[in-house]
HTML snippet that shows the backbone in 3Dmol.js (N, CA, C, O; Angstrom):
<script src="https://3Dmol.org/build/3Dmol-min.js"></script>
<div id="view" style="width:600px;height:400px;position:relative"></div>
<script>
const pdb = `
ATOM      1  N   MET A   1      36.185   1.919 -29.433  1.00  0.00           N
ATOM      2  CA  MET A   1      34.124   1.007 -29.263  1.00  0.00           C
ATOM      3  C   MET A   1      34.469  -0.135 -28.342  1.00  0.00           C
ATOM      4  O   MET A   1      33.797  -0.844 -29.092  1.00  0.00           O
ATOM      5  N   SER A   2      34.845  -0.895 -27.511  1.00  0.00           N
ATOM      6  CA  SER A   2      35.313  -1.416 -27.010  1.00  0.00           C
ATOM      7  C   SER A   2      35.998  -1.115 -25.589  1.00  0.00           C
ATOM      8  O   SER A   2      35.855  -1.838 -24.603  1.00  0.00           O
ATOM      9  N   ARG A   3      36.707  -0.027 -25.629  1.00  0.00           N
ATOM     10  CA  ARG A   3      37.196   0.744 -24.876  1.00  0.00           C
ATOM     11  C   ARG A   3      36.168   1.278 -24.295  1.00  0.00           C
ATOM     12  O   ARG A   3      35.951   1.061 -23.103  1.00  0.00           O
ATOM     13  N   ASN A   4      35.564   1.871 -24.860  1.00  0.00           N
ATOM     14  CA  ASN A   4      34.016   3.079 -24.395  1.00  0.00           C
ATOM     15  C   ASN A   4      32.578   2.026 -22.971  1.00  0.00           C
ATOM     16  O   ASN A   4      31.933   2.074 -21.923  1.00  0.00           O
ATOM     17  N   ASN A   5      33.127   0.956 -24.670  1.00  0.00           N
ATOM     18  CA  ASN A   5      31.946   0.059 -23.473  1.00  0.00           C
ATOM     19  C   ASN A   5      32.455  -0.601 -21.913  1.00  0.00           C
ATOM     20  O   ASN A   5      31.683  -0.973 -21.029  1.00  0.00           O
ATOM     21  N   GLY A   6      34.257  -0.632 -21.845  1.00  0.00           N
ATOM     22  CA  GLY A   6      34.301  -1.310 -20.598  1.00  0.00           C
ATOM     23  C   GLY A   6      34.374  -0.036 -19.167  1.00  0.00           C
ATOM     24  O   GLY A   6      34.379  -0.158 -17.942  1.00  0.00           O
ATOM     25  N   LEU A   7      34.429   1.373 -20.284  1.00  0.00           N
ATOM     26  CA  LEU A   7      34.319   3.032 -18.610  1.00  0.00           C
ATOM     27  C   LEU A   7      32.840   2.602 -19.150  1.00  0.00           C
ATOM     28  O   LEU A   7      32.471   2.553 -17.977  1.00  0.00           O
ATOM     29  N   TYR A   8      31.947   2.333 -19.696  1.00  0.00           N
ATOM     30  CA  TYR A   8      30.588   2.367 -19.108  1.00  0.00           C
ATOM     31  C   TYR A   8      30.734   1.256 -17.817  1.00  0.00           C
ATOM     32  O   TYR A   8      30.703   1.606 -16.638  1.00  0.00           O
ATOM     33  N   LEU A   9      30.827   0.462 -18.077  1.00  0.00           N
ATOM     34  CA  LEU A   9      30.892  -0.860 -17.585  1.00  0.00           C
ATOM     35  C   LEU A   9      31.645  -0.323 -15.993  1.00  0.00           C
ATOM     36  O   LEU A   9      30.959  -0.057 -15.006  1.00  0.00           O
ATOM     37  N   ILE A  10      32.826  -0.262 -16.016  1.00  0.00           N
ATOM     38  CA  ILE A  10      33.091   0.851 -14.123  1.00  0.00           C
ATOM     39  C   ILE A  10      32.806   2.426 -14.802  1.00  0.00           C
ATOM     40  O   ILE A  10      33.618   3.141 -15.389  1.00  0.00           O
ATOM     41  N   ILE A  11      31.575   2.649 -14.548  1.00  0.00           N
ATOM     42  CA  ILE A  11      31.169   3.472 -14.077  1.00  0.00           C
ATOM     43  C   ILE A  11      29.928   3.486 -13.453  1.00  0.00           C
ATOM     44  O   ILE A  11      29.479   3.972 -12.415  1.00  0.00           O
ATOM     45  N   GLY A  12      29.390   2.649 -14.609  1.00  0.00           N
ATOM     46  CA  GLY A  12      27.223   1.698 -13.839  1.00  0.00           C
ATOM     47  C   GLY A  12      27.449   1.298 -12.885  1.00  0.00           C
ATOM     48  O   GLY A  12      26.673   1.589 -11.975  1.00  0.00           O
ATOM     49  N   ALA A  13      29.119   0.059 -12.457  1.00  0.00           N
ATOM     50  CA  ALA A  13      29.052  -0.585 -11.451  1.00  0.00           C
ATOM     51  C   ALA A  13      29.848   0.727 -10.213  1.00  0.00           C
ATOM     52  O   ALA A  13      29.760   0.565  -8.996  1.00  0.00           O
ATOM     53  N   LEU A  14      30.251   1.401 -10.564  1.00  0.00           N
ATOM     54  CA  LEU A  14      30.253   2.199  -9.230  1.00  0.00           C
ATOM     55  C   LEU A  14      28.692   3.720  -8.909  1.00  0.00           C
ATOM     56  O   LEU A  14      28.270   4.104  -7.818  1.00  0.00           O
ATOM     57  N   ILE A  15      28.376   4.058  -9.927  1.00  0.00           N
ATOM     58  CA  ILE A  15      27.176   3.964  -9.147  1.00  0.00           C
ATOM     59  C   ILE A  15      26.269   3.191  -8.487  1.00  0.00           C
ATOM     60  O   ILE A  15      25.692   3.450  -7.430  1.00  0.00           O
ATOM     61  N   ILE A  16      26.156   1.967  -9.362  1.00  0.00           N
ATOM     62  CA  ILE A  16      25.412   0.753  -8.393  1.00  0.00           C
ATOM     63  C   ILE A  16      26.330   0.744  -7.035  1.00  0.00           C
ATOM     64  O   ILE A  16      25.804   0.632  -5.927  1.00  0.00           O
ATOM     65  N   ALA A  17      27.669   0.865  -7.203  1.00  0.00           N
ATOM     66  CA  ALA A  17      28.500   0.617  -5.159  1.00  0.00           C
ATOM     67  C   ALA A  17      27.760   1.874  -4.551  1.00  0.00           C
ATOM     68  O   ALA A  17      27.061   1.413  -3.648  1.00  0.00           O
ATOM     69  N   VAL A  18      27.643   2.761  -4.591  1.00  0.00           N
ATOM     70  CA  VAL A  18      27.186   4.484  -4.236  1.00  0.00           C
ATOM     71  C   VAL A  18      26.036   3.947  -4.190  1.00  0.00           C
ATOM     72  O   VAL A  18      25.925   4.067  -2.970  1.00  0.00           O
ATOM     73  N   VAL A  19      24.877   3.348  -4.555  1.00  0.00           N
ATOM     74  CA  VAL A  19      23.160   3.764  -4.322  1.00  0.00           C
ATOM     75  C   VAL A  19      23.453   2.484  -3.140  1.00  0.00           C
ATOM     76  O   VAL A  19      23.123   2.858  -2.014  1.00  0.00           O
ATOM     77  N   GLY A  20      23.952   1.193  -3.179  1.00  0.00           N
ATOM     78  CA  GLY A  20      23.664   0.662  -2.636  1.00  0.00           C
ATOM     79  C   GLY A  20      24.142   0.907  -0.890  1.00  0.00           C
ATOM     80  O   GLY A  20      23.556   0.514   0.118  1.00  0.00           O
ATOM     81  N   LEU A  21      25.816   1.950  -1.056  1.00  0.00           N
ATOM     82  CA  LEU A  21      26.108   1.912   0.214  1.00  0.00           C
ATOM     83  C   LEU A  21      25.726   2.822   1.255  1.00  0.00           C
ATOM     84  O   LEU A  21      26.020   2.820   2.450  1.00  0.00           O
ATOM     85  N   GLY A  22      24.532   4.127   0.117  1.00  0.00           N
ATOM     86  CA  GLY A  22      23.635   5.083   0.287  1.00  0.00           C
ATOM     87  C   GLY A  22      22.220   4.298   1.118  1.00  0.00           C
ATOM     88  O   GLY A  22      21.626   4.416   2.190  1.00  0.00           O
ATOM     89  N   ALA A  23      22.129   3.344  -0.289  1.00  0.00           N
ATOM     90  CA  ALA A  23      20.442   2.430   0.836  1.00  0.00           C
ATOM     91  C   ALA A  23      21.235   2.024   2.215  1.00  0.00           C
ATOM     92  O   ALA A  23      21.128   2.758   3.198  1.00  0.00           O
ATOM     93  N   TYR A  24      21.975   0.925   2.256  1.00  0.00           N
ATOM     94  CA  TYR A  24      22.962   0.926   3.549  1.00  0.00           C
ATOM     95  C   TYR A  24      22.734   1.634   4.832  1.00  0.00           C
ATOM     96  O   TYR A  24      22.047   1.193   5.753  1.00  0.00           O
ATOM     97  N   VAL A  25      23.433   2.887   4.819  1.00  0.00           N
ATOM     98  CA  VAL A  25      23.809   3.380   5.407  1.00  0.00           C
ATOM     99  C   VAL A  25      22.867   4.514   5.710  1.00  0.00           C
ATOM    100  O   VAL A  25      23.036   5.334   6.612  1.00  0.00           O
ATOM    101  N   VAL A  26      21.227   4.459   4.341  1.00  0.00           N
ATOM    102  CA  VAL A  26      20.175   5.195   5.731  1.00  0.00           C
ATOM    103  C   VAL A  26      19.055   3.664   6.345  1.00  0.00           C
ATOM    104  O   VAL A  26      18.026   3.955   6.955  1.00  0.00           O
ATOM    105  N   ASN A  27      19.174   3.133   6.261  1.00  0.00           N
ATOM    106  CA  ASN A  27      18.537   1.385   6.870  1.00  0.00           C
ATOM    107  C   ASN A  27      19.640   1.703   8.389  1.00  0.00           C
ATOM    108  O   ASN A  27      19.118   1.886   9.489  1.00  0.00           O
ATOM    109  N   GLU A  28      20.914   1.720   8.230  1.00  0.00           N
ATOM    110  CA  GLU A  28      21.220   1.617   9.292  1.00  0.00           C
ATOM    111  C   GLU A  28      20.946   2.789  10.580  1.00  0.00           C
ATOM    112  O   GLU A  28      21.023   2.688  11.805  1.00  0.00           O
ATOM    113  N   GLU A  29      20.608   3.882   9.701  1.00  0.00           N
ATOM    114  CA  GLU A  29      20.831   5.136  10.028  1.00  0.00           C
ATOM    115  C   GLU A  29      18.692   5.183  11.108  1.00  0.00           C
ATOM    116  O   GLU A  29      18.407   5.820  12.122  1.00  0.00           O
ATOM    117  N   SER A  30      17.975   4.467  10.461  1.00  0.00           N
ATOM    118  CA  SER A  30      16.633   4.317  10.416  1.00  0.00           C
ATOM    119  C   SER A  30      16.725   3.159  12.217  1.00  0.00           C
ATOM    120  O   SER A  30      15.680   3.028  12.854  1.00  0.00           O
ATOM    121  N   LYS A  31      17.592   2.718  12.558  1.00  0.00           N
ATOM    122  CA  LYS A  31      16.766   1.350  12.838  1.00  0.00           C
ATOM    123  C   LYS A  31      16.887   2.304  14.632  1.00  0.00           C
ATOM    124  O   LYS A  31      18.006   2.787  14.808  1.00  0.00           O
ATOM    125  N   PRO A  32      16.356   2.431  15.249  1.00  0.00           N
ATOM    126  CA  PRO A  32      15.935   2.118  16.804  1.00  0.00           C
ATOM    127  C   PRO A  32      17.395   1.830  16.951  1.00  0.00           C
ATOM    128  O   PRO A  32      18.158   0.999  16.459  1.00  0.00           O
ATOM    129  N   LYS A  33      17.595   3.517  18.413  1.00  0.00           N
ATOM    130  CA  LYS A  33      18.824   2.663  19.552  1.00  0.00           C
ATOM    131  C   LYS A  33      18.598   2.532  21.144  1.00  0.00           C
ATOM    132  O   LYS A  33      18.218   3.400  21.930  1.00  0.00           O
ATOM    133  N   GLY A  34      18.809   1.715  21.289  1.00  0.00           N
ATOM    134  CA  GLY A  34      18.990   1.220  22.533  1.00  0.00           C
ATOM    135  C   GLY A  34      18.376  -0.273  23.290  1.00  0.00           C
ATOM    136  O   GLY A  34      18.844  -1.409  23.223  1.00  0.00           O
ATOM    137  N   VAL A  35      17.010   0.292  24.101  1.00  0.00           N
ATOM    138  CA  VAL A  35      16.836  -1.044  25.040  1.00  0.00           C
ATOM    139  C   VAL A  35      15.197  -1.728  24.655  1.00  0.00           C
ATOM    140  O   VAL A  35      14.203  -1.356  25.279  1.00  0.00           O
ATOM    141  N   GLU A  36      15.130  -2.809  23.489  1.00  0.00           N
ATOM    142  CA  GLU A  36      14.271  -3.559  23.760  1.00  0.00           C
ATOM    143  C   GLU A  36      13.252  -4.107  25.156  1.00  0.00           C
ATOM    144  O   GLU A  36      13.801  -4.978  25.832  1.00  0.00           O
ATOM    145  N   LEU A  37      12.135  -3.764  25.530  1.00  0.00           N
ATOM    146  CA  LEU A  37      11.880  -4.630  25.784  1.00  0.00           C
ATOM    147  C   LEU A  37      10.317  -5.324  25.730  1.00  0.00           C
ATOM    148  O   LEU A  37       9.372  -4.537  25.670  1.00  0.00           O
ATOM    149  N   SER A  38      10.099  -6.466  25.745  1.00  0.00           N
ATOM    150  CA  SER A  38       9.047  -7.271  25.246  1.00  0.00           C
ATOM    151  C   SER A  38       8.933  -8.573  26.728  1.00  0.00           C
ATOM    152  O   SER A  38       9.663  -9.285  27.418  1.00  0.00           O
ATOM    153  N   ILE A  39       7.590  -8.236  26.553  1.00  0.00           N
ATOM    154  CA  ILE A  39       6.554  -9.226  27.763  1.00  0.00           C
ATOM    155  C   ILE A  39       5.692  -9.960  26.535  1.00  0.00           C
ATOM    156  O   ILE A  39       5.141  -9.614  25.489  1.00  0.00           O
ATOM    157  N   GLY A  40       5.890 -11.070  27.227  1.00  0.00           N
ATOM    158  CA  GLY A  40       5.229 -11.873  26.582  1.00  0.00           C
ATOM    159  C   GLY A  40       3.951 -13.130  27.247  1.00  0.00           C
ATOM    160  O   GLY A  40       3.177 -12.839  28.160  1.00  0.00           O
ATOM    161  N   GLN A  41       3.974 -14.276  26.670  1.00  0.00           N
ATOM    162  CA  GLN A  41       3.688 -16.050  27.318  1.00  0.00           C
ATOM    163  C   GLN A  41       4.833 -16.570  27.889  1.00  0.00           C
ATOM    164  O   GLN A  41       4.704 -17.492  28.695  1.00  0.00           O
ATOM    165  N   ASP A  42       6.079 -16.088  27.580  1.00  0.00           N
ATOM    166  CA  ASP A  42       7.418 -16.596  28.232  1.00  0.00           C
ATOM    167  C   ASP A  42       8.094 -15.775  28.641  1.00  0.00           C
ATOM    168  O   ASP A  42       9.092 -15.490  27.979  1.00  0.00           O
ATOM    169  N   GLY A  43       7.916 -15.303  29.471  1.00  0.00           N
ATOM    170  CA  GLY A  43       7.811 -14.199  30.334  1.00  0.00           C
ATOM    171  C   GLY A  43       8.984 -12.514  29.944  1.00  0.00           C
ATOM    172  O   GLY A  43       8.918 -12.303  28.733  1.00  0.00           O
ATOM    173  N   VAL A  44       9.798 -11.569  30.577  1.00  0.00           N
ATOM    174  CA  VAL A  44      10.192 -10.596  30.156  1.00  0.00           C
ATOM    175  C   VAL A  44      11.140 -10.827  28.796  1.00  0.00           C
ATOM    176  O   VAL A  44      11.840 -11.777  29.148  1.00  0.00           O
ATOM    177  N   LYS A  45      11.392 -10.609  27.948  1.00  0.00           N
ATOM    178  CA  LYS A  45      12.990 -10.100  27.526  1.00  0.00           C
ATOM    179  C   LYS A  45      13.740  -8.851  26.740  1.00  0.00           C
ATOM    180  O   LYS A  45      13.268  -8.056  25.928  1.00  0.00           O
ATOM    181  N   VAL A  46      14.754  -8.939  27.144  1.00  0.00           N
ATOM    182  CA  VAL A  46      15.433  -8.085  27.175  1.00  0.00           C
ATOM    183  C   VAL A  46      16.277  -7.758  26.061  1.00  0.00           C
ATOM    184  O   VAL A  46      17.174  -8.585  25.894  1.00  0.00           O
ATOM    185  N   GLU A  47      16.263  -6.867  25.302  1.00  0.00           N
ATOM    186  CA  GLU A  47      17.568  -7.062  23.843  1.00  0.00           C
ATOM    187  C   GLU A  47      17.945  -5.644  23.888  1.00  0.00           C
ATOM    188  O   GLU A  47      17.426  -4.869  24.692  1.00  0.00           O
ATOM    189  N   GLU A  48      18.949  -5.249  22.933  1.00  0.00           N
ATOM    190  CA  GLU A  48      20.165  -4.128  23.593  1.00  0.00           C
ATOM    191  C   GLU A  48      20.558  -4.071  21.986  1.00  0.00           C
ATOM    192  O   GLU A  48      21.330  -4.737  21.296  1.00  0.00           O
ATOM    193  N   ASN A  49      19.609  -2.896  21.695  1.00  0.00           N
ATOM    194  CA  ASN A  49      19.733  -2.451  19.325  1.00  0.00           C
ATOM    195  C   ASN A  49      21.229  -2.021  19.701  1.00  0.00           C
ATOM    196  O   ASN A  49      21.995  -1.619  18.825  1.00  0.00           O
TER     197      ASN A  49
END
`;
const viewer = $3Dmol.createViewer("view");
viewer.addModel(pdb, "pdb");
viewer.setStyle({}, {cartoon: {color: "spectrum"}});
viewer.zoomTo();
viewer.render();
</script>
């Protein structure tokens, strides 16, 4: 019985790792690429993404 519990634990950890990696990739792909310009009271700010 404990062998099955260990197998379920390993499979669950792998599923969590795949879902986490997928969420990370989707988040990174949705970020805008390029240069961001901000004009405010402090002046002009240029940030590279």
